[in-house]
NUVO-777279 format. One record per residue (C-alpha): residue in one letter; x, y, z. Coordinates in nm, 2 decimals. Example, Ala and Ser with C-alpha at 12.3 -4.5 7.8 and 13.67 -1.06 7.14 Angstrom:
% residues 2
resn: A, xx: 1.23, yy: -0.45, zz: 0.78
resn: S, xx: 1.37, yy: -0.11, zz: 0.71
% end
This chain:
% residues 202
resn: M, xx: -24.78, yy: -4.76, zz: 3.68
resn: F, xx: -24.79, yy: -4.86, zz: 4.04
resn: A, xx: -24.91, yy: -5.13, zz: 4.14
resn: S, xx: -25.22, yy: -5.15, zz: 4.40
resn: A, xx: -24.98, yy: -5.32, zz: 4.69
resn: N, xx: -24.77, yy: -4.93, zz: 4.67
resn: A, xx: -25.07, yy: -4.72, zz: 4.63
resn: A, xx: -25.18, yy: -4.55, zz: 4.93
resn: H, xx: -25.49, yy: -4.66, zz: 5.06
resn: F, xx: -25.56, yy: -4.33, zz: 5.30
resn: A, xx: -25.78, yy: -4.03, zz: 5.24
resn: L, xx: -26.02, yy: -3.81, zz: 5.47
resn: M, xx: -26.35, yy: -3.68, zz: 5.28
resn: I, xx: -26.48, yy: -3.43, zz: 5.43
resn: P, xx: -26.79, yy: -3.33, zz: 5.19
resn: S, xx: -26.88, yy: -2.99, zz: 5.33
resn: V, xx: -26.55, yy: -2.83, zz: 5.25
resn: H, xx: -26.29, yy: -2.80, zz: 5.00
resn: N, xx: -25.96, yy: -2.93, zz: 5.10
resn: D, xx: -25.65, yy: -3.04, zz: 4.94
resn: F, xx: -25.62, yy: -3.28, zz: 5.27
resn: K, xx: -25.40, yy: -3.58, zz: 5.22
resn: V, xx: -25.33, yy: -3.80, zz: 5.52
resn: L, xx: -24.99, yy: -3.85, zz: 5.67
resn: A, xx: -25.08, yy: -4.10, zz: 5.99
resn: F, xx: -25.31, yy: -4.16, zz: 6.22
resn: D, xx: -25.42, yy: -4.37, zz: 6.58
resn: G, xx: -25.72, yy: -4.39, zz: 6.83
resn: T, xx: -25.85, yy: -4.72, zz: 6.92
resn: E, xx: -26.21, yy: -4.82, zz: 6.87
resn: T, xx: -26.38, yy: -5.06, zz: 7.14
resn: I, xx: -26.78, yy: -5.20, zz: 7.22
resn: S, xx: -26.94, yy: -4.93, zz: 7.47
resn: T, xx: -26.70, yy: -4.65, zz: 7.46
resn: L, xx: -26.62, yy: -4.35, zz: 7.27
resn: Y, xx: -26.35, yy: -4.35, zz: 7.01
resn: A, xx: -26.12, yy: -4.08, zz: 6.93
resn: I, xx: -25.95, yy: -4.05, zz: 6.65
resn: Q, xx: -25.63, yy: -3.87, zz: 6.58
resn: V, xx: -25.56, yy: -3.77, zz: 6.18
resn: E, xx: -25.22, yy: -3.61, zz: 6.10
resn: L, xx: -25.25, yy: -3.40, zz: 5.73
resn: V, xx: -25.04, yy: -3.21, zz: 5.51
resn: S, xx: -25.20, yy: -2.94, zz: 5.30
resn: E, xx: -25.03, yy: -2.70, zz: 5.07
resn: Y, xx: -25.23, yy: -2.46, zz: 5.24
resn: P, xx: -25.05, yy: -2.27, zz: 5.56
resn: D, xx: -25.39, yy: -2.09, zz: 5.63
resn: F, xx: -25.63, yy: -2.27, zz: 5.59
resn: D, xx: -25.96, yy: -2.17, zz: 5.75
resn: L, xx: -25.98, yy: -2.44, zz: 6.04
resn: E, xx: -26.29, yy: -2.32, zz: 6.19
resn: S, xx: -26.46, yy: -2.45, zz: 5.80
resn: L, xx: -26.34, yy: -2.76, zz: 6.00
resn: L, xx: -26.52, yy: -2.77, zz: 6.33
resn: S, xx: -26.81, yy: -3.02, zz: 6.36
resn: Q, xx: -26.84, yy: -3.11, zz: 6.04
resn: P, xx: -26.86, yy: -3.43, zz: 5.96
resn: A, xx: -26.62, yy: -3.62, zz: 5.85
resn: F, xx: -26.46, yy: -3.99, zz: 5.70
resn: L, xx: -26.11, yy: -4.14, zz: 5.74
resn: Q, xx: -26.08, yy: -4.44, zz: 5.48
resn: F, xx: -25.88, yy: -4.75, zz: 5.45
resn: G, xx: -25.83, yy: -5.05, zz: 5.34
resn: L, xx: -25.82, yy: -5.20, zz: 5.01
resn: N, xx: -26.21, yy: -5.26, zz: 5.04
resn: G, xx: -26.31, yy: -4.85, zz: 5.15
resn: E, xx: -26.30, yy: -4.95, zz: 5.52
resn: G, xx: -26.30, yy: -4.68, zz: 5.76
resn: I, xx: -26.46, yy: -4.47, zz: 6.06
resn: H, xx: -26.69, yy: -4.15, zz: 6.03
resn: G, xx: -26.73, yy: -3.90, zz: 6.27
resn: R, xx: -26.75, yy: -3.53, zz: 6.38
resn: I, xx: -26.39, yy: -3.33, zz: 6.38
resn: E, xx: -26.29, yy: -3.15, zz: 6.61
resn: D, xx: -25.98, yy: -3.01, zz: 6.82
resn: V, xx: -25.85, yy: -2.86, zz: 6.48
resn: R, xx: -25.45, yy: -2.74, zz: 6.47
resn: V, xx: -25.20, yy: -2.67, zz: 6.26
resn: G, xx: -24.87, yy: -2.83, zz: 6.29
resn: E, xx: -24.54, yy: -2.69, zz: 6.20
resn: P, xx: -24.51, yy: -2.51, zz: 5.82
resn: G, xx: -24.24, yy: -2.73, zz: 5.59
resn: T, xx: -24.13, yy: -2.56, zz: 5.29
resn: R, xx: -24.43, yy: -2.66, zz: 5.03
resn: L, xx: -24.69, yy: -2.81, zz: 5.28
resn: T, xx: -24.82, yy: -2.75, zz: 5.60
resn: R, xx: -24.91, yy: -3.04, zz: 5.89
resn: Y, xx: -25.26, yy: -3.02, zz: 6.04
resn: H, xx: -25.40, yy: -3.20, zz: 6.32
resn: L, xx: -25.76, yy: -3.26, zz: 6.38
resn: T, xx: -25.96, yy: -3.55, zz: 6.59
resn: L, xx: -26.25, yy: -3.76, zz: 6.46
resn: V, xx: -26.53, yy: -3.84, zz: 6.72
resn: P, xx: -26.88, yy: -3.99, zz: 6.74
resn: A, xx: -27.20, yy: -3.76, zz: 6.76
resn: L, xx: -27.22, yy: -3.94, zz: 7.11
resn: H, xx: -26.91, yy: -3.73, zz: 7.20
resn: Y, xx: -27.11, yy: -3.44, zz: 7.26
resn: L, xx: -27.36, yy: -3.57, zz: 7.54
resn: Q, xx: -27.06, yy: -3.56, zz: 7.78
resn: F, xx: -27.13, yy: -3.16, zz: 7.81
resn: S, xx: -27.53, yy: -3.17, zz: 7.87
resn: H, xx: -27.63, yy: -3.22, zz: 8.21
resn: N, xx: -28.01, yy: -3.26, zz: 8.31
resn: Q, xx: -28.19, yy: -3.32, zz: 8.60
resn: R, xx: -28.56, yy: -3.49, zz: 8.55
resn: I, xx: -28.75, yy: -3.76, zz: 8.57
resn: F, xx: -28.83, yy: -4.05, zz: 8.29
resn: Q, xx: -29.17, yy: -4.21, zz: 8.35
resn: H, xx: -29.34, yy: -4.57, zz: 8.19
resn: L, xx: -29.05, yy: -4.55, zz: 7.94
resn: T, xx: -28.85, yy: -4.84, zz: 7.81
resn: V, xx: -28.45, yy: -4.82, zz: 7.82
resn: P, xx: -28.47, yy: -4.76, zz: 7.47
resn: Q, xx: -28.78, yy: -4.56, zz: 7.47
resn: I, xx: -28.57, yy: -4.34, zz: 7.68
resn: V, xx: -28.21, yy: -4.37, zz: 7.54
resn: A, xx: -28.41, yy: -4.25, zz: 7.18
resn: Q, xx: -28.54, yy: -3.99, zz: 7.35
resn: V, xx: -28.21, yy: -3.85, zz: 7.48
resn: L, xx: -28.10, yy: -3.90, zz: 7.12
resn: Q, xx: -28.31, yy: -3.73, zz: 6.97
resn: G, xx: -28.33, yy: -3.38, zz: 7.20
resn: H, xx: -27.92, yy: -3.40, zz: 7.09
resn: G, xx: -28.02, yy: -3.38, zz: 6.75
resn: I, xx: -27.95, yy: -3.73, zz: 6.68
resn: Q, xx: -28.23, yy: -3.85, zz: 6.42
resn: A, xx: -28.40, yy: -4.16, zz: 6.42
resn: D, xx: -28.18, yy: -4.31, zz: 6.09
resn: A, xx: -27.89, yy: -4.27, zz: 6.30
resn: F, xx: -27.91, yy: -4.54, zz: 6.56
resn: V, xx: -28.11, yy: -4.89, zz: 6.58
resn: F, xx: -28.19, yy: -5.11, zz: 6.89
resn: H, xx: -28.19, yy: -5.47, zz: 6.80
resn: V, xx: -28.32, yy: -5.54, zz: 7.23
resn: R, xx: -28.53, yy: -5.86, zz: 7.30
resn: N, xx: -28.67, yy: -5.76, zz: 7.64
resn: S, xx: -28.68, yy: -5.43, zz: 7.80
resn: P, xx: -28.97, yy: -5.40, zz: 8.08
resn: V, xx: -29.12, yy: -5.03, zz: 8.10
resn: R, xx: -29.00, yy: -4.85, zz: 8.39
resn: E, xx: -29.23, yy: -4.69, zz: 8.59
resn: Y, xx: -29.00, yy: -4.42, zz: 8.62
resn: C, xx: -28.64, yy: -4.34, zz: 8.58
resn: T, xx: -28.39, yy: -4.05, zz: 8.75
resn: Q, xx: -28.20, yy: -3.85, zz: 8.62
resn: Y, xx: -27.97, yy: -3.61, zz: 8.82
resn: F, xx: -27.66, yy: -3.43, zz: 8.75
resn: E, xx: -27.55, yy: -3.73, zz: 8.55
resn: S, xx: -27.42, yy: -3.60, zz: 8.18
resn: D, xx: -27.65, yy: -3.76, zz: 7.93
resn: Y, xx: -27.41, yy: -4.00, zz: 7.85
resn: Q, xx: -27.38, yy: -4.11, zz: 8.18
resn: L, xx: -27.71, yy: -4.16, zz: 8.22
resn: I, xx: -27.73, yy: -4.35, zz: 7.86
resn: Q, xx: -27.45, yy: -4.56, zz: 7.96
resn: R, xx: -27.57, yy: -4.64, zz: 8.32
resn: L, xx: -27.91, yy: -4.76, zz: 8.13
resn: C, xx: -27.72, yy: -5.00, zz: 7.89
resn: S, xx: -27.51, yy: -5.16, zz: 8.18
resn: E, xx: -27.84, yy: -5.19, zz: 8.40
resn: E, xx: -28.01, yy: -5.46, zz: 8.11
resn: G, xx: -27.71, yy: -5.57, zz: 7.98
resn: I, xx: -27.71, yy: -5.34, zz: 7.69
resn: A, xx: -27.35, yy: -5.27, zz: 7.45
resn: W, xx: -27.36, yy: -5.01, zz: 7.18
resn: H, xx: -27.09, yy: -4.98, zz: 6.88
resn: H, xx: -27.11, yy: -4.80, zz: 6.53
resn: Q, xx: -27.12, yy: -4.91, zz: 6.18
resn: H, xx: -26.90, yy: -4.69, zz: 5.98
resn: S, xx: -26.94, yy: -4.60, zz: 5.63
resn: S, xx: -26.92, yy: -4.19, zz: 5.43
resn: D, xx: -27.24, yy: -4.13, zz: 5.48
resn: G, xx: -27.23, yy: -4.11, zz: 5.81
resn: H, xx: -27.16, yy: -4.39, zz: 6.16
resn: L, xx: -27.48, yy: -4.59, zz: 6.33
resn: L, xx: -27.58, yy: -4.62, zz: 6.65
resn: V, xx: -27.68, yy: -4.98, zz: 6.74
resn: F, xx: -27.74, yy: -5.10, zz: 7.06
resn: T, xx: -27.82, yy: -5.46, zz: 7.15
resn: D, xx: -27.83, yy: -5.72, zz: 7.40
resn: D, xx: -27.76, yy: -6.00, zz: 7.11
resn: Q, xx: -27.38, yy: -6.09, zz: 7.02
resn: T, xx: -27.46, yy: -6.20, zz: 6.66
resn: F, xx: -27.56, yy: -5.83, zz: 6.61
resn: F, xx: -27.18, yy: -5.69, zz: 6.65
resn: P, xx: -26.98, yy: -5.67, zz: 6.32
resn: K, xx: -26.77, yy: -5.96, zz: 6.20
resn: L, xx: -26.42, yy: -5.90, zz: 6.09
resn: G, xx: -26.37, yy: -6.04, zz: 5.73
resn: A, xx: -26.02, yy: -6.13, zz: 5.57
resn: T, xx: -25.84, yy: -5.85, zz: 5.50
resn: P, xx: -25.59, yy: -5.99, zz: 5.18
resn: Y, xx: -25.24, yy: -6.01, zz: 5.12
resn: L, xx: -25.03, yy: -5.79, zz: 4.90
resn: Q, xx: -24.66, yy: -5.79, zz: 4.97
resn: G, xx: -24.50, yy: -5.39, zz: 4.91
resn: S, xx: -24.23, yy: -5.28, zz: 4.71
resn: G, xx: -24.10, yy: -4.99, zz: 4.98
resn: L, xx: -24.24, yy: -4.70, zz: 4.75
resn: V, xx: -24.50, yy: -4.67, zz: 4.96
% end
């Protein structure tokens, strides 16, 4: 039996689509108040997987010994070079907030705080109230706020910047929670990472 140090701890979970994918590699960066895009390379025994069935589906890339990972939606799926037995596939994981870049509006918000405006914009894109949270100490009511040929993502970024609000995601296998805060105590803290010496088998 293999020791835990020699076992692969990477997996891509796509609950809505039956698949035999194995994670070969992944790459990406996640930072505060910035959209992430995680590139994932997979292998499958099926050379003709229905790529359209994957688009916009929620997925969780699990890594680490304690089930840590990144949740997002799948976009930009493509097939790589087929091998003798396995075919490579490439996909990208992005947050729900990613899609707000492609929606531009002209409108006026009246007598609302920034969290109320942001919540209204998010819910307009189908991002429900249980998918985001605000930890903001004080946000004054704005008599009016204008959006003029901005994307909805640009509007949220501008309003958060004006009030010193940062945002980040908290990930689980069930989803990614969008957290807005002006208090650093609500930012995630990195715990200790156990070291297990490998034997070169993985």
